[in-house]
N, C-alpha and C positions, 0 to 999 in steps of 0.2 A: 756771556757775548757771543756774538753774533759773528759766523764766516766774513762775512762781508766789511763787518769792521777792525774784523784780524786781517784779513785780507789789506783793505786800506792803511790801516796800521803800518806792516813790513814795510810796506809802496813808498810811505813816507820814510821812514829809518830809512829802508835802500837809498832813494832820492837825497837823502841828506849825509847820505854816507859817502855818495858820490863827491856831493857839490865840494866837503869836506876835502876831502883827498882831492881833489881837483886844485883847490887851494892852498892844500898842501903843497901839491909841484908847483903848481905857481911862484913861491912865495920862498922855497928850498934851492 
């Protein structure tokens, strides 16, 4: 696994968690 792929995966996971937290905040 290359560094760029790892960074992309972390970035994708981070954006997904932000969306999830926003969704949770809106519907709570």
